[in-house]
PyMOL Python script that loads the backbone (N, CA, C, O; Angstrom):
from pymol import cmd

cmd.read_pdbstr("""\
ATOM      1  N   UNK A   1     -27.520-131.717 107.734  1.00  0.00           N
ATOM      2  CA  UNK A   1     -28.799-131.131 108.065  1.00  0.00           C
ATOM      3  C   UNK A   1     -29.750-131.237 106.888  1.00  0.00           C
ATOM      4  O   UNK A   1     -30.938-131.501 107.073  1.00  0.00           O
ATOM      5  N   UNK A   2     -29.242-131.034 105.676  1.00  0.00           N
ATOM      6  CA  UNK A   2     -30.110-131.061 104.496  1.00  0.00           C
ATOM      7  C   UNK A   2     -30.784-132.410 104.349  1.00  0.00           C
ATOM      8  O   UNK A   2     -31.954-132.486 103.974  1.00  0.00           O
ATOM      9  N   UNK A   3     -30.051-133.475 104.642  1.00  0.00           N
ATOM     10  CA  UNK A   3     -30.658-134.804 104.547  1.00  0.00           C
ATOM     11  C   UNK A   3     -31.731-134.988 105.607  1.00  0.00           C
ATOM     12  O   UNK A   3     -32.757-135.619 105.355  1.00  0.00           O
ATOM     13  N   UNK A   4     -31.500-134.446 106.777  1.00  0.00           N
ATOM     14  CA  UNK A   4     -32.468-134.595 107.868  1.00  0.00           C
ATOM     15  C   UNK A   4     -33.728-133.776 107.630  1.00  0.00           C
ATOM     16  O   UNK A   4     -34.784-134.106 108.169  1.00  0.00           O
ATOM     17  N   UNK A   5     -33.640-132.730 106.844  1.00  0.00           N
ATOM     18  CA  UNK A   5     -34.809-131.873 106.622  1.00  0.00           C
ATOM     19  C   UNK A   5     -35.430-132.065 105.256  1.00  0.00           C
ATOM     20  O   UNK A   5     -36.490-131.504 104.976  1.00  0.00           O
ATOM     21  N   UNK A   6     -34.799-132.837 104.408  1.00  0.00           N
ATOM     22  CA  UNK A   6     -35.296-133.075 103.044  1.00  0.00           C
ATOM     23  C   UNK A   6     -35.471-131.758 102.285  1.00  0.00           C
ATOM     24  O   UNK A   6     -36.494-131.543 101.634  1.00  0.00           O
ATOM     25  N   UNK A   7     -34.480-130.890 102.369  1.00  0.00           N
ATOM     26  CA  UNK A   7     -34.527-129.607 101.664  1.00  0.00           C
ATOM     27  C   UNK A   7     -34.272-129.835 100.178  1.00  0.00           C
ATOM     28  O   UNK A   7     -33.470-130.687  99.797  1.00  0.00           O
ATOM     29  N   UNK A   8     -34.959-129.067  99.352  1.00  0.00           N
ATOM     30  CA  UNK A   8     -34.701-129.124  97.914  1.00  0.00           C
ATOM     31  C   UNK A   8     -33.368-128.425  97.630  1.00  0.00           C
ATOM     32  O   UNK A   8     -32.835-127.717  98.484  1.00  0.00           O
ATOM     33  N   UNK A   9     -32.840-128.633  96.424  1.00  0.00           N
ATOM     34  CA  UNK A   9     -31.571-127.986  96.072  1.00  0.00           C
ATOM     35  C   UNK A   9     -31.690-126.469  96.132  1.00  0.00           C
ATOM     36  O   UNK A   9     -30.775-125.787  96.595  1.00  0.00           O
ATOM     37  N   UNK A  10     -32.816-125.942  95.664  1.00  0.00           N
ATOM     38  CA  UNK A  10     -33.023-124.490  95.674  1.00  0.00           C
ATOM     39  C   UNK A  10     -33.089-123.961  97.108  1.00  0.00           C
ATOM     40  O   UNK A  10     -32.497-122.927  97.417  1.00  0.00           O
ATOM     41  N   UNK A  11     -33.803-124.665  97.975  1.00  0.00           N
ATOM     42  CA  UNK A  11     -33.884-124.258  99.379  1.00  0.00           C
ATOM     43  C   UNK A  11     -32.503-124.300 100.029  1.00  0.00           C
ATOM     44  O   UNK A  11     -32.141-123.419 100.808  1.00  0.00           O
ATOM     45  N   UNK A  12     -31.752-125.322  99.698  1.00  0.00           N
ATOM     46  CA  UNK A  12     -30.409-125.452 100.248  1.00  0.00           C
ATOM     47  C   UNK A  12     -29.503-124.318  99.769  1.00  0.00           C
ATOM     48  O   UNK A  12     -28.736-123.763 100.556  1.00  0.00           O
ATOM     49  N   UNK A  13     -29.585-123.974  98.492  1.00  0.00           N
ATOM     50  CA  UNK A  13     -28.796-122.862  97.950  1.00  0.00           C
ATOM     51  C   UNK A  13     -29.181-121.541  98.618  1.00  0.00           C
ATOM     52  O   UNK A  13     -28.314-120.744  98.973  1.00  0.00           O
ATOM     53  N   UNK A  14     -30.478-121.316  98.785  1.00  0.00           N
ATOM     54  CA  UNK A  14     -30.945-120.095  99.449  1.00  0.00           C
ATOM     55  C   UNK A  14     -30.429-120.027 100.887  1.00  0.00           C
ATOM     56  O   UNK A  14     -30.016-118.969 101.362  1.00  0.00           O
ATOM     57  N   UNK A  15     -30.460-121.162 101.563  1.00  0.00           N
ATOM     58  CA  UNK A  15     -29.996-121.208 102.945  1.00  0.00           C
ATOM     59  C   UNK A  15     -28.488-120.945 103.017  1.00  0.00           C
ATOM     60  O   UNK A  15     -28.023-120.252 103.921  1.00  0.00           O
ATOM     61  N   UNK A  16     -27.732-121.494 102.073  1.00  0.00           N
ATOM     62  CA  UNK A  16     -26.288-121.238 102.024  1.00  0.00           C
ATOM     63  C   UNK A  16     -26.010-119.751 101.846  1.00  0.00           C
ATOM     64  O   UNK A  16     -25.109-119.203 102.480  1.00  0.00           O
ATOM     65  N   UNK A  17     -26.788-119.099 100.980  1.00  0.00           N
ATOM     66  CA  UNK A  17     -26.621-117.659 100.766  1.00  0.00           C
ATOM     67  C   UNK A  17     -26.934-116.876 102.042  1.00  0.00           C
ATOM     68  O   UNK A  17     -26.250-115.905 102.365  1.00  0.00           O
ATOM     69  N   UNK A  18     -27.964-117.302 102.757  1.00  0.00           N
ATOM     70  CA  UNK A  18     -28.302-116.643 104.023  1.00  0.00           C
ATOM     71  C   UNK A  18     -27.173-116.801 105.031  1.00  0.00           C
ATOM     72  O   UNK A  18     -26.841-115.865 105.758  1.00  0.00           O
ATOM     73  N   UNK A  19     -26.588-117.988 105.067  1.00  0.00           N
ATOM     74  CA  UNK A  19     -25.475-118.220 105.989  1.00  0.00           C
ATOM     75  C   UNK A  19     -24.261-117.371 105.622  1.00  0.00           C
ATOM     76  O   UNK A  19     -23.561-116.875 106.506  1.00  0.00           O
ATOM     77  N   UNK A  20     -24.007-117.200 104.329  1.00  0.00           N
ATOM     78  CA  UNK A  20     -22.909-116.334 103.895  1.00  0.00           C
ATOM     79  C   UNK A  20     -23.163-114.895 104.332  1.00  0.00           C
ATOM     80  O   UNK A  20     -22.259-114.210 104.811  1.00  0.00           O
ATOM     81  N   UNK A  21     -24.397-114.451 104.160  1.00  0.00           N
ATOM     82  CA  UNK A  21     -24.769-113.097 104.570  1.00  0.00           C
ATOM     83  C   UNK A  21     -24.602-112.938 106.079  1.00  0.00           C
ATOM     84  O   UNK A  21     -24.113-111.913 106.555  1.00  0.00           O
ATOM     85  N   UNK A  22     -25.009-113.955 106.818  1.00  0.00           N
ATOM     86  CA  UNK A  22     -24.878-113.938 108.272  1.00  0.00           C
ATOM     87  C   UNK A  22     -23.400-113.865 108.668  1.00  0.00           C
ATOM     88  O   UNK A  22     -23.035-113.122 109.579  1.00  0.00           O
ATOM     89  N   UNK A  23     -22.564-114.630 107.991  1.00  0.00           N
ATOM     90  CA  UNK A  23     -21.127-114.605 108.272  1.00  0.00           C
ATOM     91  C   UNK A  23     -20.542-113.220 108.005  1.00  0.00           C
ATOM     92  O   UNK A  23     -19.682-112.754 108.752  1.00  0.00           O
ATOM     93  N   UNK A  24     -21.003-112.567 106.948  1.00  0.00           N
ATOM     94  CA  UNK A  24     -20.530-111.216 106.647  1.00  0.00           C
ATOM     95  C   UNK A  24     -20.929-110.243 107.751  1.00  0.00           C
ATOM     96  O   UNK A  24     -20.152-109.358 108.111  1.00  0.00           O
ATOM     97  N   UNK A  25     -22.128-110.402 108.285  1.00  0.00           N
ATOM     98  CA  UNK A  25     -22.567-109.531 109.383  1.00  0.00           C
ATOM     99  C   UNK A  25     -21.720-109.761 110.627  1.00  0.00           C
ATOM    100  O   UNK A  25     -21.357-108.818 111.330  1.00  0.00           O
ATOM    101  N   UNK A  26     -21.411-111.027 110.890  1.00  0.00           N
ATOM    102  CA  UNK A  26     -20.555-111.345 112.038  1.00  0.00           C
ATOM    103  C   UNK A  26     -19.183-110.700 111.858  1.00  0.00           C
ATOM    104  O   UNK A  26     -18.643-110.101 112.788  1.00  0.00           O
ATOM    105  N   UNK A  27     -18.630-110.824 110.666  1.00  0.00           N
ATOM    106  CA  UNK A  27     -17.320-110.241 110.377  1.00  0.00           C
ATOM    107  C   UNK A  27     -17.351-108.726 110.544  1.00  0.00           C
ATOM    108  O   UNK A  27     -16.427-108.142 111.109  1.00  0.00           O
ATOM    109  N   UNK A  28     -18.407-108.094 110.055  1.00  0.00           N
ATOM    110  CA  UNK A  28     -18.524-106.641 110.193  1.00  0.00           C
ATOM    111  C   UNK A  28     -18.619-106.253 111.667  1.00  0.00           C
ATOM    112  O   UNK A  28     -18.001-105.279 112.097  1.00  0.00           O
ATOM    113  N   UNK A  29     -19.392-107.014 112.439  1.00  0.00           N
ATOM    114  CA  UNK A  29     -19.526-106.717 113.862  1.00  0.00           C
ATOM    115  C   UNK A  29     -18.183-106.874 114.576  1.00  0.00           C
ATOM    116  O   UNK A  29     -17.832-106.049 115.419  1.00  0.00           O
ATOM    117  N   UNK A  30     -17.436-107.915 114.250  1.00  0.00           N
ATOM    118  CA  UNK A  30     -16.118-108.108 114.857  1.00  0.00           C
ATOM    119  C   UNK A  30     -15.180-106.958 114.500  1.00  0.00           C
ATOM    120  O   UNK A  30     -14.404-106.501 115.340  1.00  0.00           O
ATOM    121  N   UNK A  31     -15.253-106.497 113.263  1.00  0.00           N
ATOM    122  CA  UNK A  31     -14.435-105.362 112.828  1.00  0.00           C
ATOM    123  C   UNK A  31     -14.810-104.105 113.601  1.00  0.00           C
ATOM    124  O   UNK A  31     -13.938-103.360 114.047  1.00  0.00           O
ATOM    125  N   UNK A  32     -16.106-103.873 113.759  1.00  0.00           N
ATOM    126  CA  UNK A  32     -16.562-102.698 114.512  1.00  0.00           C
ATOM    127  C   UNK A  32     -16.114-102.768 115.967  1.00  0.00           C
ATOM    128  O   UNK A  32     -15.692-101.760 116.533  1.00  0.00           O
ATOM    129  N   UNK A  33     -16.201-103.944 116.575  1.00  0.00           N
ATOM    130  CA  UNK A  33     -15.754-104.095 117.966  1.00  0.00           C
ATOM    131  C   UNK A  33     -14.267-103.775 118.090  1.00  0.00           C
ATOM    132  O   UNK A  33     -13.843-103.122 119.044  1.00  0.00           O
ATOM    133  N   UNK A  34     -13.486-104.235 117.130  1.00  0.00           N
ATOM    134  CA  UNK A  34     -12.050-103.956 117.136  1.00  0.00           C
ATOM    135  C   UNK A  34     -11.799-102.453 116.976  1.00  0.00           C
ATOM    136  O   UNK A  34     -10.924-101.892 117.636  1.00  0.00           O
ATOM    137  N   UNK A  35     -12.560-101.816 116.110  1.00  0.00           N
ATOM    138  CA  UNK A  35     -12.421-100.369 115.915  1.00  0.00           C
ATOM    139  C   UNK A  35     -12.770 -99.616 117.192  1.00  0.00           C
ATOM    140  O   UNK A  35     -12.112 -98.631 117.529  1.00  0.00           O
ATOM    141  N   UNK A  36     -13.798-100.070 117.906  1.00  0.00           N
ATOM    142  CA  UNK A  36     -14.185 -99.435 119.170  1.00  0.00           C
ATOM    143  C   UNK A  36     -13.049 -99.568 120.183  1.00  0.00           C
ATOM    144  O   UNK A  36     -12.719 -98.610 120.883  1.00  0.00           O
ATOM    145  N   UNK A  37     -12.455-100.754 120.259  1.00  0.00           N
ATOM    146  CA  UNK A  37     -11.348-100.959 121.204  1.00  0.00           C
ATOM    147  C   UNK A  37     -10.170-100.045 120.878  1.00  0.00           C
ATOM    148  O   UNK A  37      -9.578 -99.444 121.774  1.00  0.00           O
ATOM    149  N   UNK A  38      -9.835 -99.945 119.598  1.00  0.00           N
ATOM    150  CA  UNK A  38      -8.725 -99.082 119.189  1.00  0.00           C
ATOM    151  C   UNK A  38      -9.039 -97.615 119.472  1.00  0.00           C
ATOM    152  O   UNK A  38      -8.181 -96.865 119.935  1.00  0.00           O
ATOM    153  N   UNK A  39     -10.269 -97.221 119.191  1.00  0.00           N
ATOM    154  CA  UNK A  39     -10.686 -95.844 119.433  1.00  0.00           C
ATOM    155  C   UNK A  39     -10.634 -95.528 120.926  1.00  0.00           C
ATOM    156  O   UNK A  39     -10.179 -94.459 121.330  1.00  0.00           O
ATOM    157  N   UNK A  40     -11.106 -96.470 121.736  1.00  0.00           N
ATOM    158  CA  UNK A  40     -11.101 -96.270 123.187  1.00  0.00           C
ATOM    159  C   UNK A  40      -9.670 -96.136 123.707  1.00  0.00           C
ATOM    160  O   UNK A  40      -9.378 -95.261 124.522  1.00  0.00           O
ATOM    161  N   UNK A  41      -8.786 -97.004 123.232  1.00  0.00           N
ATOM    162  CA  UNK A  41      -7.381 -96.919 123.647  1.00  0.00           C
ATOM    163  C   UNK A  41      -6.783 -95.563 123.273  1.00  0.00           C
ATOM    164  O   UNK A  41      -6.047 -94.961 124.055  1.00  0.00           O
ATOM    165  N   UNK A  42      -7.104 -95.097 122.081  1.00  0.00           N
ATOM    166  CA  UNK A  42      -6.584 -93.813 121.611  1.00  0.00           C
ATOM    167  C   UNK A  42      -7.123 -92.665 122.464  1.00  0.00           C
ATOM    168  O   UNK A  42      -6.362 -91.814 122.924  1.00  0.00           O
ATOM    169  N   UNK A  43      -8.440 -92.649 122.671  1.00  0.00           N
ATOM    170  CA  UNK A  43      -9.043 -91.532 123.389  1.00  0.00           C
ATOM    171  C   UNK A  43      -8.842 -91.617 124.896  1.00  0.00           C
ATOM    172  O   UNK A  43      -8.922 -90.595 125.578  1.00  0.00           O
ATOM    173  N   UNK A  44      -8.581 -92.813 125.438  1.00  0.00           N
ATOM    174  CA  UNK A  44      -8.303 -92.918 126.873  1.00  0.00           C
ATOM    175  C   UNK A  44      -7.090 -92.081 127.258  1.00  0.00           C
ATOM    176  O   UNK A  44      -7.008 -91.572 128.376  1.00  0.00           O
ATOM    177  N   UNK A  45      -6.162 -91.942 126.342  1.00  0.00           N
ATOM    178  CA  UNK A  45      -4.956 -91.152 126.602  1.00  0.00           C
ATOM    179  C   UNK A  45      -5.243 -89.654 126.575  1.00  0.00           C
ATOM    180  O   UNK A  45      -4.494 -88.862 127.146  1.00  0.00           O
ATOM    181  N   UNK A  46      -6.336 -89.267 125.905  1.00  0.00           N
ATOM    182  CA  UNK A  46      -6.642 -87.849 125.728  1.00  0.00           C
ATOM    183  C   UNK A  46      -7.816 -87.370 126.575  1.00  0.00           C
ATOM    184  O   UNK A  46      -7.947 -86.174 126.832  1.00  0.00           O
ATOM    185  N   UNK A  47      -8.663 -88.290 127.007  1.00  0.00           N
ATOM    186  CA  UNK A  47      -9.889 -87.918 127.720  1.00  0.00           C
ATOM    187  C   UNK A  47      -9.709 -88.202 129.206  1.00  0.00           C
ATOM    188  O   UNK A  47      -9.412 -89.328 129.606  1.00  0.00           O
ATOM    189  N   UNK A  48      -9.891 -87.166 130.013  1.00  0.00           N
ATOM    190  CA  UNK A  48      -9.754 -87.330 131.460  1.00  0.00           C
ATOM    191  C   UNK A  48     -11.106 -87.461 132.152  1.00  0.00           C
ATOM    192  O   UNK A  48     -11.218 -88.131 133.179  1.00  0.00           O
ATOM    193  N   UNK A  49     -12.119 -86.828 131.599  1.00  0.00           N
ATOM    194  CA  UNK A  49     -13.416 -86.768 132.272  1.00  0.00           C
ATOM    195  C   UNK A  49     -14.383 -87.874 131.843  1.00  0.00           C
ATOM    196  O   UNK A  49     -15.523 -87.903 132.306  1.00  0.00           O
ATOM    197  N   UNK A  50     -13.951 -88.774 130.974  1.00  0.00           N
ATOM    198  CA  UNK A  50     -14.825 -89.869 130.531  1.00  0.00           C
ATOM    199  C   UNK A  50     -15.779 -89.494 129.422  1.00  0.00           C
ATOM    200  O   UNK A  50     -16.560 -90.330 128.967  1.00  0.00           O
ATOM    201  N   UNK A  51     -15.729 -88.239 128.975  1.00  0.00           N
ATOM    202  CA  UNK A  51     -16.586 -87.797 127.872  1.00  0.00           C
ATOM    203  C   UNK A  51     -15.835 -87.965 126.554  1.00  0.00           C
ATOM    204  O   UNK A  51     -14.977 -87.160 126.193  1.00  0.00           O
ATOM    205  N   UNK A  52     -16.183 -89.026 125.858  1.00  0.00           N
ATOM    206  CA  UNK A  52     -15.519 -89.315 124.584  1.00  0.00           C
ATOM    207  C   UNK A  52     -16.130 -88.468 123.473  1.00  0.00           C
ATOM    208  O   UNK A  52     -17.289 -88.066 123.567  1.00  0.00           O
ATOM    209  N   UNK A  53     -15.367 -88.197 122.433  1.00  0.00           N
ATOM    210  CA  UNK A  53     -15.883 -87.420 121.299  1.00  0.00           C
ATOM    211  C   UNK A  53     -17.037 -88.152 120.608  1.00  0.00           C
ATOM    212  O   UNK A  53     -17.179 -89.370 120.716  1.00  0.00           O
ATOM    213  N   UNK A  54     -17.842 -87.383 119.905  1.00  0.00           N
ATOM    214  CA  UNK A  54     -19.008 -87.922 119.207  1.00  0.00           C
ATOM    215  C   UNK A  54     -18.618 -89.040 118.243  1.00  0.00           C
ATOM    216  O   UNK A  54     -19.345 -90.024 118.104  1.00  0.00           O
ATOM    217  N   UNK A  55     -17.493 -88.895 117.590  1.00  0.00           N
ATOM    218  CA  UNK A  55     -17.031 -89.913 116.639  1.00  0.00           C
ATOM    219  C   UNK A  55     -16.905 -91.280 117.328  1.00  0.00           C
ATOM    220  O   UNK A  55     -17.290 -92.304 116.764  1.00  0.00           O
ATOM    221  N   UNK A  56     -16.367 -91.284 118.537  1.00  0.00           N
ATOM    222  CA  UNK A  56     -16.207 -92.534 119.286  1.00  0.00           C
ATOM    223  C   UNK A  56     -17.566 -93.075 119.738  1.00  0.00           C
ATOM    224  O   UNK A  56     -17.842 -94.266 119.589  1.00  0.00           O
ATOM    225  N   UNK A  57     -18.401 -92.214 120.283  1.00  0.00           N
ATOM    226  CA  UNK A  57     -19.709 -92.690 120.758  1.00  0.00           C
ATOM    227  C   UNK A  57     -20.575 -93.176 119.601  1.00  0.00           C
ATOM    228  O   UNK A  57     -21.343 -94.124 119.761  1.00  0.00           O
ATOM    229  N   UNK A  58     -20.460 -92.541 118.440  1.00  0.00           N
ATOM    230  CA  UNK A  58     -21.188 -93.021 117.256  1.00  0.00           C
ATOM    231  C   UNK A  58     -20.708 -94.415 116.859  1.00  0.00           C
ATOM    232  O   UNK A  58     -21.507 -95.274 116.485  1.00  0.00           O
ATOM    233  N   UNK A  59     -19.416 -94.626 116.944  1.00  0.00           N
ATOM    234  CA  UNK A  59     -18.845 -95.936 116.620  1.00  0.00           C
ATOM    235  C   UNK A  59     -19.330 -96.996 117.614  1.00  0.00           C
ATOM    236  O   UNK A  59     -19.657 -98.116 117.221  1.00  0.00           O
ATOM    237  N   UNK A  60     -19.374 -96.645 118.883  1.00  0.00           N
ATOM    238  CA  UNK A  60     -19.884 -97.564 119.912  1.00  0.00           C
ATOM    239  C   UNK A  60     -21.344 -97.904 119.626  1.00  0.00           C
ATOM    240  O   UNK A  60     -21.744 -99.066 119.700  1.00  0.00           O
ATOM    241  N   UNK A  61     -22.134 -96.887 119.300  1.00  0.00           N
ATOM    242  CA  UNK A  61     -23.551 -97.120 118.993  1.00  0.00           C
ATOM    243  C   UNK A  61     -23.720 -98.019 117.774  1.00  0.00           C
ATOM    244  O   UNK A  61     -24.593 -98.886 117.755  1.00  0.00           O
ATOM    245  N   UNK A  62     -22.894 -97.814 116.768  1.00  0.00           N
ATOM    246  CA  UNK A  62     -22.967 -98.637 115.562  1.00  0.00           C
ATOM    247  C   UNK A  62     -22.613-100.091 115.886  1.00  0.00           C
ATOM    248  O   UNK A  62     -23.271-101.013 115.402  1.00  0.00           O
ATOM    249  N   UNK A  63     -21.590-100.296 116.692  1.00  0.00           N
ATOM    250  CA  UNK A  63     -21.194-101.655 117.092  1.00  0.00           C
ATOM    251  C   UNK A  63     -22.303-102.316 117.903  1.00  0.00           C
ATOM    252  O   UNK A  63     -22.589-103.498 117.714  1.00  0.00           O
ATOM    253  N   UNK A  64     -22.924-101.564 118.798  1.00  0.00           N
ATOM    254  CA  UNK A  64     -24.033-102.108 119.592  1.00  0.00           C
ATOM    255  C   UNK A  64     -25.215-102.472 118.709  1.00  0.00           C
ATOM    256  O   UNK A  64     -25.862-103.498 118.922  1.00  0.00           O
ATOM    257  N   UNK A  65     -25.495-101.636 117.721  1.00  0.00           N
ATOM    258  CA  UNK A  65     -26.585-101.920 116.788  1.00  0.00           C
ATOM    259  C   UNK A  65     -26.295-103.211 116.026  1.00  0.00           C
ATOM    260  O   UNK A  65     -27.172-104.064 115.887  1.00  0.00           O
ATOM    261  N   UNK A  66     -25.068-103.353 115.535  1.00  0.00           N
ATOM    262  CA  UNK A  66     -24.716-104.568 114.793  1.00  0.00           C
ATOM    263  C   UNK A  66     -24.771-105.799 115.678  1.00  0.00           C
ATOM    264  O   UNK A  66     -25.115-106.885 115.211  1.00  0.00           O
ATOM    265  N   UNK A  67     -24.437-105.640 116.951  1.00  0.00           N
ATOM    266  CA  UNK A  67     -24.558-106.770 117.877  1.00  0.00           C
ATOM    267  C   UNK A  67     -26.012-107.224 117.948  1.00  0.00           C
ATOM    268  O   UNK A  67     -26.301-108.421 117.918  1.00  0.00           O
ATOM    269  N   UNK A  68     -26.913-106.267 118.041  1.00  0.00           N
ATOM    270  CA  UNK A  68     -28.345-106.578 118.080  1.00  0.00           C
ATOM    271  C   UNK A  68     -28.780-107.259 116.778  1.00  0.00           C
ATOM    272  O   UNK A  68     -29.515-108.246 116.811  1.00  0.00           O
ATOM    273  N   UNK A  69     -28.333-106.742 115.644  1.00  0.00           N
ATOM    274  CA  UNK A  69     -28.684-107.303 114.334  1.00  0.00           C
ATOM    275  C   UNK A  69     -28.194-108.745 114.221  1.00  0.00           C
ATOM    276  O   UNK A  69     -28.929-109.619 113.762  1.00  0.00           O
ATOM    277  N   UNK A  70     -26.953-108.994 114.640  1.00  0.00           N
ATOM    278  CA  UNK A  70     -26.381-110.343 114.554  1.00  0.00           C
ATOM    279  C   UNK A  70     -27.142-111.308 115.461  1.00  0.00           C
ATOM    280  O   UNK A  70     -27.455-112.426 115.054  1.00  0.00           O
ATOM    281  N   UNK A  71     -27.438-110.881 116.684  1.00  0.00           N
ATOM    282  CA  UNK A  71     -28.181-111.758 117.599  1.00  0.00           C
ATOM    283  C   UNK A  71     -29.572-112.068 117.060  1.00  0.00           C
ATOM    284  O   UNK A  71     -30.035-113.206 117.139  1.00  0.00           O
ATOM    285  N   UNK A  72     -30.230-111.060 116.515  1.00  0.00           N
ATOM    286  CA  UNK A  72     -31.568-111.256 115.967  1.00  0.00           C
ATOM    287  C   UNK A  72     -31.532-112.229 114.786  1.00  0.00           C
ATOM    288  O   UNK A  72     -32.355-113.140 114.703  1.00  0.00           O
ATOM    289  N   UNK A  73     -30.582-112.035 113.883  1.00  0.00           N
ATOM    290  CA  UNK A  73     -30.454-112.917 112.720  1.00  0.00           C
ATOM    291  C   UNK A  73     -30.115-114.338 113.171  1.00  0.00           C
ATOM    292  O   UNK A  73     -30.631-115.305 112.611  1.00  0.00           O
ATOM    293  N   UNK A  74     -29.253-114.467 114.176  1.00  0.00           N
ATOM    294  CA  UNK A  74     -28.907-115.785 114.709  1.00  0.00           C
ATOM    295  C   UNK A  74     -30.149-116.490 115.242  1.00  0.00           C
ATOM    296  O   UNK A  74     -30.373-117.664 114.948  1.00  0.00           O
ATOM    297  N   UNK A  75     -30.949-115.783 116.018  1.00  0.00           N
ATOM    298  CA  UNK A  75     -32.167-116.379 116.570  1.00  0.00           C
ATOM    299  C   UNK A  75     -33.122-116.813 115.471  1.00  0.00           C
ATOM    300  O   UNK A  75     -33.720-117.886 115.551  1.00  0.00           O
ATOM    301  N   UNK A  76     -33.268-115.984 114.446  1.00  0.00           N
ATOM    302  CA  UNK A  76     -34.154-116.331 113.332  1.00  0.00           C
ATOM    303  C   UNK A  76     -33.671-117.586 112.620  1.00  0.00           C
ATOM    304  O   UNK A  76     -34.467-118.479 112.328  1.00  0.00           O
ATOM    305  N   UNK A  77     -32.378-117.662 112.338  1.00  0.00           N
ATOM    306  CA  UNK A  77     -31.822-118.846 111.675  1.00  0.00           C
ATOM    307  C   UNK A  77     -31.956-120.081 112.566  1.00  0.00           C
ATOM    308  O   UNK A  77     -32.311-121.161 112.093  1.00  0.00           O
ATOM    309  N   UNK A  78     -31.673-119.915 113.837  1.00  0.00           N
ATOM    310  CA  UNK A  78     -31.762-121.032 114.777  1.00  0.00           C
ATOM    311  C   UNK A  78     -33.178-121.602 114.809  1.00  0.00           C
ATOM    312  O   UNK A  78     -33.367-122.816 114.731  1.00  0.00           O
ATOM    313  N   UNK A  79     -34.160-120.729 114.923  1.00  0.00           N
ATOM    314  CA  UNK A  79     -35.547-121.195 115.000  1.00  0.00           C
ATOM    315  C   UNK A  79     -36.009-121.805 113.680  1.00  0.00           C
ATOM    316  O   UNK A  79     -36.788-122.759 113.672  1.00  0.00           O
ATOM    317  N   UNK A  80     -35.534-121.261 112.577  1.00  0.00           N
ATOM    318  CA  UNK A  80     -35.881-121.839 111.278  1.00  0.00           C
ATOM    319  C   UNK A  80     -35.322-123.243 111.126  1.00  0.00           C
ATOM    320  O   UNK A  80     -36.029-124.157 110.701  1.00  0.00           O
ATOM    321  N   UNK A  81     -34.070-123.413 111.470  1.00  0.00           N
ATOM    322  CA  UNK A  81     -33.447-124.736 111.383  1.00  0.00           C
ATOM    323  C   UNK A  81     -34.136-125.699 112.343  1.00  0.00           C
ATOM    324  O   UNK A  81     -34.426-126.841 111.986  1.00  0.00           O
ATOM    325  N   UNK A  82     -34.391-125.241 113.541  1.00  0.00           N
ATOM    326  CA  UNK A  82     -35.058-126.071 114.535  1.00  0.00           C
ATOM    327  C   UNK A  82     -36.430-126.526 114.042  1.00  0.00           C
ATOM    328  O   UNK A  82     -36.795-127.691 114.202  1.00  0.00           O
ATOM    329  N   UNK A  83     -37.185-125.610 113.446  1.00  0.00           N
ATOM    330  CA  UNK A  83     -38.521-125.983 112.960  1.00  0.00           C
ATOM    331  C   UNK A  83     -38.433-126.920 111.760  1.00  0.00           C
ATOM    332  O   UNK A  83     -39.286-127.794 111.603  1.00  0.00           O
ATOM    333  N   UNK A  84     -37.410-126.753 110.904  1.00  0.00           N
ATOM    334  CA  UNK A  84     -37.251-127.667 109.769  1.00  0.00           C
ATOM    335  C   UNK A  84     -36.946-129.079 110.258  1.00  0.00           C
ATOM    336  O   UNK A  84     -37.487-130.054 109.736  1.00  0.00           O
ATOM    337  N   UNK A  85     -36.087-129.182 111.251  1.00  0.00           N
ATOM    338  CA  UNK A  85     -35.745-130.499 111.795  1.00  0.00           C
ATOM    339  C   UNK A  85     -36.956-131.100 112.498  1.00  0.00           C
ATOM    340  O   UNK A  85     -37.217-132.296 112.369  1.00  0.00           O
ATOM    341  N   UNK A  86     -37.693-130.282 113.237  1.00  0.00           N
ATOM    342  CA  UNK A  86     -38.880-130.771 113.938  1.00  0.00           C
ATOM    343  C   UNK A  86     -39.922-131.280 112.954  1.00  0.00           C
ATOM    344  O   UNK A  86     -40.525-132.330 113.178  1.00  0.00           O
ATOM    345  N   UNK A  87     -40.139-130.543 111.862  1.00  0.00           N
ATOM    346  CA  UNK A  87     -41.101-130.982 110.843  1.00  0.00           C
ATOM    347  C   UNK A  87     -40.716-132.344 110.292  1.00  0.00           C
ATOM    348  O   UNK A  87     -41.562-133.220 110.114  1.00  0.00           O
ATOM    349  N   UNK A  88     -39.431-132.507 110.026  1.00  0.00           N
ATOM    350  CA  UNK A  88     -38.969-133.763 109.444  1.00  0.00           C
ATOM    351  C   UNK A  88     -39.139-134.918 110.434  1.00  0.00           C
ATOM    352  O   UNK A  88     -39.578-136.000 110.043  1.00  0.00           O
ATOM    353  N   UNK A  89     -38.805-134.709 111.689  1.00  0.00           N
ATOM    354  CA  UNK A  89     -38.927-135.787 112.671  1.00  0.00           C
ATOM    355  C   UNK A  89     -40.378-136.071 113.006  1.00  0.00           C
ATOM    356  O   UNK A  89     -40.713-137.162 113.467  1.00  0.00           O
ATOM    357  N   UNK A  90     -41.240-135.090 112.776  1.00  0.00           N
ATOM    358  CA  UNK A  90     -42.665-135.266 113.029  1.00  0.00           C
ATOM    359  C   UNK A  90     -43.274-136.251 112.032  1.00  0.00           C
ATOM    360  O   UNK A  90     -44.198-136.995 112.360  1.00  0.00           O
ATOM    361  N   UNK A  91     -42.739-136.242 110.806  1.00  0.00           N
ATOM    362  CA  UNK A  91     -43.251-137.122 109.766  1.00  0.00           C
ATOM    363  C   UNK A  91     -42.839-138.521 110.078  1.00  0.00           C
ATOM    364  O   UNK A  91     -43.162-139.442 109.328  1.00  0.00           O
TER     365      UNK A  91
END
""", "prot")
cmd.dss("prot")
cmd.show_as("cartoon", "prot")
cmd.util.cbc("prot")
cmd.orient("prot")
């Protein structure tokens, strides 16, 4: 991709750092999803009425928030890469 967009070394390094940060967010989101599943399995045995404790619902909300953050960051990166490639092919 770097050759196709004619990115400078500094731009390429910055982009690599952004991708690392994005990967960390993905990893955190996957961890949160796993924690939600474990929490649900645990509380399913104790909860009959479907009302989970606040600790569980807070965890679900946090996982949902991270899902939104990851999707938003993905879209931003996708559009940035797309525009860099488009600029290069336009020339």
